[in-house]
N, C-alpha and C positions, 0 to 999 in steps of 0.2 A: 418372698413367697412361700406359702405355707401349703402342703398338700397332705390331707387327711384321709387316709385310705381305710374304709371299712370292708370293702369288696376284694381285695387282693394284696397279697403279701407286699411289704415294702420293696423288695428287690424286684418284684413285677413292676411295680409303679416305676421304680428307677430306670427299668428297661424300657418303658414306654416313653418316659419323659426324654430319654437318650435318643429313642428313635424319632422324636420329634425336633431334635438338634440341639436339645440343651447339655450343655457339659455338666452332668450333674454332680460328678465327684468335685470339681472345682467350686461349684456354687454351694455345695454342702460344706465344703473346707471353710468357706469364707462366710459362712452361717447366713446366705443368701437365700437358701433354699432349706426349709425344714420339711422332712417326711414324719408326720405323726403317724404312728402305728396303733390304730384301733382294731386292725384286723386280727392279730394275734390273741388278743383277750376273747374274741368271739368264739374262738376254739378252745377256750378255758386254759390257755396258756400265758406265762409271762413274757412280755416282750422283752428282747434283748437290744432294742434300737435305743439311741440317745433320746428321742423324743417319742418313747413308748408310753402307752396310757395303761394305768394300773387297775382302774375300775370303769366298768360300763354302767354304773348306776348314777343317775343324774344328781342324786342328794350328795354323792362323793365330789363329782365334778363341779357342782354349784360352788362349792367351797373355794376352789381354785378360781373361779370366775366371779366370785362376788365382788361388788362395788360398794362402797360405802357413799353416803352424800358428799363428803369431802372429796373422794375420788373423783366424783361426777365434775366438780369445780377445778380440781388440781390432779389430772389423771396420773395415777402411778406408772411407774415403768413395770408394766406387766409383761409376763412371758408371751408376748403377741406382737412382735415387732414388725411383723410382715405387712405391708399394704394390700396385698391379694393373698386371700385364703380360700383354698377350694376343697370342698368336702364331697367325695363321691357319692355317698350315699347314707345320709343323716337318718333316713328311715330304720337303719339297722339299730339304733339306740331304742327305738320303741319295742323291739324284741326283749330288751332286759329291763323296761320301766312301764309302769302303767301310762296310759295316754295324757292324762291331766298332768302328772309330774314332767313328762317329756316336753310338752307344749310350754309349761311354764319356765322350764330351764331354757328353752329356746328364745322365748318372748323377753325374760327378765335378766337373762345372763348372755347369752350369745350375741342376740341382736344389739343389746345394750353396749357390750364391750366393743363390738364391731364399730359403733357410731362413737364412741370416745376416743378410739384409737385412729379413728378416719380411715378404716379399712375397707375394702372391697370385699365382700363374703360371697361366694358362690357355692351354693348347696344343692346338692341332688336330693329329692324327696320322691318317693315313688308313689305313683297313682294306685288308687284301688288297696291301699294297705291299711290307711287310717280312716278314722271316721270324717264325715263331712264337717262336723264341727272343729277338727283339728286342721284341716285344709283352710277353711275359712279364717281361723286364728292366725295361721301363718300368712295367708294372703293379705290380712289386713295389715300386718306389721311390715311386709316386705317392700322394699323399693321397686321391684320389677319381678314378673313372673314369666318365664319362658318355658315353653312347653315342647319337649322332644319326644319323638314318637317313631317307630318302625311301622310300615304300612306295606302290605302286599297288594299289588295290582296286577291282575293277569299274570301271576308267577313272578313279578319283578319285586324285590325288595326295595322300598325306597326309605331313606332316613330324612326326616322332616322336622322342622324348626318353625315355631310361631311364637311371636312376643305377645303375651295375653295382655300384659298391663306394664306400664315403666313410667315411674313419676318423674315430672319435671323435664321430660323431653319428648321431642315428636318422634313417633315410631310407626312404622308400617305393620299393621295386623296381618297381612297376607301371609299365608304358609309358604315356606320355600324348601325346597330339596336341597339337602347338603351333599357335597361331594367328599368322599373319605378317600385320602390318599394311601399308597401302600405304606408310609411311615405312620399311618393313623392322622396325620394332619386333616383337620376338618376345614372346608371353606364353603361359602355361600356363593355360589356361581352369581356374577353380575348379570342381571336380566338384560336382554338385548332390547334395543329401543324399538318400540313398535313402529312399522312402516305407515307412511301417510296414506 
């Protein structure tokens, strides 16, 4: 598993993963969990993490993520071994790049490598930050869109989830309320069967 953190320092990400029940030090020691530090460079500092990122410019990142035509037929052993990669907020990259370059990087590098490596990529993208064109480009290339939002109703805050689209599988479009546990574990309560 790979966790790419833009919005919190790596040690805070480790703390949250530990609270969820993961043995982070053991998983990192066996290279079964990689925490990629994108956060420190957003502060203008160099990361000291094993998987620290040196540049937030997509032109620099594109070189690392580049695939040739031969690579598509014979995938190289890229530094992307995880079958699950989570990015907490890929919108943070847009702060350091023009929108067209950022979208091109996502479509021609990140999505492509994910498909070649048969990885599941889960990206957080913020609403209201990008142009409608950018959202349409990402939506057209993604296998699924899941909307998370906070809603206040009568002074009560609700955490909601809704599957907007999901390719090749049946899904329920109804909005559901999430239950957030004390250890930050998130569950979707099972709906009670309706009475006859």
